[in-house]
N, C-alpha and C positions, 0 to 999 in steps of 0.2 A: 628774832623768831624766824625759823626756817620755813620758806614758802614751799607748798606742795606743787609738784609739776602739774601743768595743765594737761590732763589726759586727752581731752578733745584735740588740743593743738598737736600733741604727739601723734595721735592717730591720723589726723589730716596730713601731717608731714610725711607719713608713710605711703599715702595714696598718690600715685603718679599724676602729674597734671595732664589733663586731656590734650591730645594732639590737635593742632589746628586742622580743620577739615580742608582738604585740597580738592579742587575739581579733578576728576579723572582725566588722564591724558588721552588724547586722540590716538588711535592705533596707527593712523596713516599720515602721510604728508602730501599736500597739494601745492603745486607751483604753476605759474604761468610765465611766459615770456613778457618782458616789459622792464620797468624801472625798479631797481633794487638798491638805490643809493641812500635809503633811510630818510628821504625828504618827502614833503607833501606830494600826494599823488602817486607815490610808489607803493610797492607791496611790503607788508610786514613779514619778517622772517618767522616761519612757523615755530611754535613753541618747542617742537621736538628737535629743532636745529639751533635754538637760541643760545645754547651753551657750547656749541661747536664752532670752531673756526671754519671758514668757508671751505678750506682745503680738506676738511674732515667730513664734508657732506658725502653720504654714500652715493655711489654711481650705479649700483646694481638694482634690479627689481623695478625699474620705472616703466610706466605705460603712458602712451599718448592717447588721449580720448578726444576725438574731434566730433563736436556736436553739429550734425548736419540736419537739414530739413526732413529728410526721409529715412536716414540711417545714422547710427552712431558708429564711427569707425574707431577701432581700438587696435593699437600696435605696440609691441614691446620696443623699448629704446635700448638698443645694444650699445655697450661701451667698449671701446678698444682696450686691449690689455694695458693695465696700469694707468688708464686715463678715464675721464668722465665722459658720459654721453655728450654729443655735440650741443644739445639744447641747454645742458647744465653748465657748460664751460663759460658761456656769457654771463649767466647769473652769478656764478662763483667769482668771476673776474670783478664784477661790480662790488660784491660784498668784500672782496679782498681790499679794494681801494678804500672802502669805508673803514675797515679795521685798521688800515695803515694811515688813516687821515689824509689820503691823497685826493687831489681835486678830480672831478669827473673828467673822463678822457675826451669829452666833446660828443659830437653827434655819433650815435651808434649806427652801424650798418643795418639795413632792413632785415627783419627776420625772414627765414624761408616761409613760403606760403603755407606749407603743411604745419607750421608752428602757430600761425595766426589763429586766434580764437580757440586754441587747443588747451586742454587741461593735461597736466603731467601729474600722474598719481603713483605713489609708492605705498603699498600696504604690506609689510612683512607677513609672510604666511598665507597670503591670499593671491590666487592666480586668477587673472581676468580672462574672459573670452577674447578671442582675437578675430579681426576682420570686421565686416559690416554687420551690425546687429540691429534688428528691427526694434524701434522704440514704440511706446504708446503714442498714437496720434490723436489729438483732441479734435473736437468738431470744427475748430478753426483751421484745420488742415495742417497744423504744425505740432511740434513736440512741446511747445511752450504754453503756459497758462498762468494768468494772474488769478489765484484762487480767491473766491468769495469767503470772507471770514465766517466761521461757524457753520459752513455748509459741508455736509458729508458727501463726498464724491464716491460713488460705487462704480468701479471699473473692472476690467479684466485685461491681463497681459499674457499673451500666448495661451489663452484659454483658462488661466488661473485667476479667480476673482480676488480683488483686494479693494480696500477703501482708504481714504485719507480725509482729514479735515485740518483746518488751520484756524488758530485763534490768537488773540492778543491778550497779554496779561493785564493791561491797564486800560481803563476806560474813564472818560470824563463824565460830568453830570448829565450830559445829553446822550450818553451811551456810545459815543464815537471812540474808537480805539486810538491810543497814542503811546509811543515809546515801547520799551520792554521787548522789542524784537518779535519774531514770529515763532509760534509754538506749533509744531507739526505732530499729529497723531496718525500713524500708519497701521492699518489692520490687515492681517492675512493669516491664514491657518488657525483661526480662532484666537489669535493673540494680538495684543496692542503694543506698539512701539512708539515711544514719545521722545521728541527732541525739542529743546529750547535753543533757538538759533541766535543767541547773542543779543546785543543791545543796539543794533544798527538801524532800527526802524521796523516797520511792519508791512511795507509794500513788497512782499516777497513774490518771487516768480518761480514756478517750476520750469526749469530749463529742459529737463528730460526725465522720463521714467523708462527704465530699460533694465533688463537683467544682465548686468555687467559681469557678475561673478559666477553665472551659470548654475545657480542653485534653484532656479524656477520661481524665484520670488522677486518682487520689484525693488529696484534700487533707484534712488532719487538724486538728481543734481539740482540744487536750489540756489538762487541768487536773492540776496536781501539788500535793499538800498535804504539810505537815510543818514541824516546828520553829516552830509558831505563825505561820507565814507561808503565803501561797498564791502560786501561779505558774500562769499560763496561757500557751499558745503556739498560734500558727497556723502550720501547715506547708503552704505552697503548693507544688505540684509545679513550677509555672512559675518559681520562684526557686531550685530545687534542682539540684544536680549530683551525679552518682554519687560515693559516698564520704562523708566527713564534711561536715555542713552545720550552719549556725546556723539557728534558727527564722526564718521570714519576719518574724514580729513576736512580742513577748512582753510580758507585764505582770505586775508583782509587787505584792503588798500586804504591807506591813510588819507583822511580828508583834512581840510584846513581848520 
């Protein structure tokens, strides 16, 4: 007896399988001077560079952002012809040794003072302001704040109002937060921009709020600690859209 084809199976076979959802890529890349040897305590290679050999990392479009107490200093990092900017040469050299399975070269020479505690940021298509830029200064007299969870801060930068709040996605039976990173909601111009900042804990700190890209809207530099690791993120308003967003760029240091 001849069996009839299963029409439902035939129809299902014609329907393409759904693609696996992937987290959107961060538009920029953030680096710091330090250890890049792939070991504990060193920085992780940003996802945008993870499939590139170190010698393929781009040398153009980098800015140095120096977070100071009363001003944020921003300067472009020029690269000599056919060469990488000086700050990037040391990082690439470390990554090359990892790629070639070579032992560490020993003690590194000290970094120049202007590189210490500086962020190096590259966001294709975005031009940053240059020079000393006035940040928001909190009541503690600094640019830094450890925000209270679920509190809505209503502030103004250069005369433009904005607000932000921080929450944590998981809470215990006693109501205290744990795990699941920090969730930032930033409001300006009648819109709300949300960021889920990874799984590295909830003790976040606002390192600076400043208009880096010159569009009159607040940009955030945030640090998150926890689980023996660290995480930093830059949130530029010029790369954000109302609703959920990924950071403009982020950087992780590996814990034990």
